[in-house]
C-alpha positions in Angstrom: -6.0 -140.8 -14.6 -6.8 -138.6 -17.4 -10.6 -137.4 -16.4 -11.7 -137.4 -20.0 -11.3 -141.2 -20.2 -13.7 -141.4 -16.9 -16.6 -139.9 -18.7 -16.6 -141.3 -22.3 -18.7 -144.6 -22.2 -19.4 -144.4 -26.1 -17.2 -144.5 -29.2 -16.1 -140.9 -30.4 -16.8 -140.2 -33.9 -14.1 -138.8 -36.0 -13.6 -135.1 -36.3 -14.8 -133.4 -39.1 -12.2 -132.0 -41.8 -11.6 -128.2 -41.6 -13.0 -127.8 -45.1 -16.5 -128.4 -43.8 -16.3 -125.1 -41.7 -18.6 -123.5 -43.7 -21.7 -125.5 -42.3 -20.8 -123.6 -38.7 -23.4 -120.8 -40.1 -26.4 -123.3 -39.7 -25.7 -123.2 -36.0 -26.9 -120.8 -33.3 -24.8 -118.3 -32.1 -25.5 -119.7 -28.4 -24.4 -123.2 -29.5 -21.3 -122.0 -31.0 -20.2 -120.0 -28.0 -21.2 -122.9 -25.6 -19.0 -125.3 -28.0 -16.0 -122.9 -27.7 -16.5 -122.8 -23.8 -16.7 -126.7 -23.8 -13.7 -127.1 -25.9 -11.9 -124.7 -23.5 -13.0 -126.7 -20.5 -11.4 -130.0 -21.9 -8.3 -127.8 -22.9 -8.4 -126.7 -19.3 -9.2 -130.3 -18.0 -5.7 -131.5 -19.8 -3.7 -128.7 -18.5 -5.0 -129.3 -14.9 -3.9 -133.2 -15.5 -0.6 -132.2 -16.4 -0.3 -129.9 -13.4 -1.6 -132.4 -11.1 1.3 -134.7 -12.2 3.7 -132.2 -10.5 2.0 -132.2 -7.1 3.0 -135.5 -6.3 1.4 -137.9 -3.7 -1.3 -136.3 -1.9 -1.9 -139.1 0.6 -5.0 -140.4 -0.8 -5.5 -144.1 -1.2 -5.0 -145.4 -4.5 -7.7 -147.1 -5.7 -10.0 -147.2 -8.8 -12.7 -145.2 -6.9 -10.3 -142.6 -5.7 -9.0 -142.0 -8.9 -12.3 -141.5 -10.5 -13.3 -139.5 -7.7 -10.2 -137.2 -8.3 -11.0 -137.4 -12.1 -14.5 -136.1 -11.5 -13.2 -133.3 -9.0 -10.4 -132.1 -11.9 -13.1 -132.3 -14.6 -15.6 -130.2 -12.7 -13.0 -127.8 -11.5 -12.1 -127.2 -15.3 -15.6 -126.9 -16.3 -16.1 -124.1 -13.2 -13.0 -122.6 -14.4 -14.2 -122.4 -18.1 -17.8 -121.1 -17.1 -16.7 -118.4 -15.2 -13.9 -116.8 -17.6 -11.2 -119.5 -17.9 -8.2 -118.4 -19.7 -10.4 -116.5 -22.5 -9.6 -118.7 -25.1 -13.2 -119.5 -25.8 -13.3 -116.1 -27.4 -10.6 -116.7 -30.0 -11.8 -120.1 -30.6 -15.4 -118.7 -31.4 -14.1 -116.3 -33.6 -11.8 -118.9 -35.6 -15.3 -120.9 -36.1 -17.2 -118.1 -37.5 -14.1 -116.6 -39.5 -12.3 -119.4 -40.5 -10.1 -117.8 -43.3 
């Protein structure tokens, strides 16, 4: 199961169009960096979801609870990877947010 689907409990708002990127200047540098790291974490989560599919059956019981537990494991693994350097994509994401042109 997709780990992002396990934690969403509310409706997700539509993404802002790219023309509104000039509003990024009002956000603190720390929040911009955290947003870039969070985005990399989601990207890593999706990557790990696809990698997980190649492993096959690990012998876990296939129930809703085990799927949720595995989803949480992969979510926290991706968050940990992103917080500890990740793939380094957050730096590029951050720079593209502050210099959209």
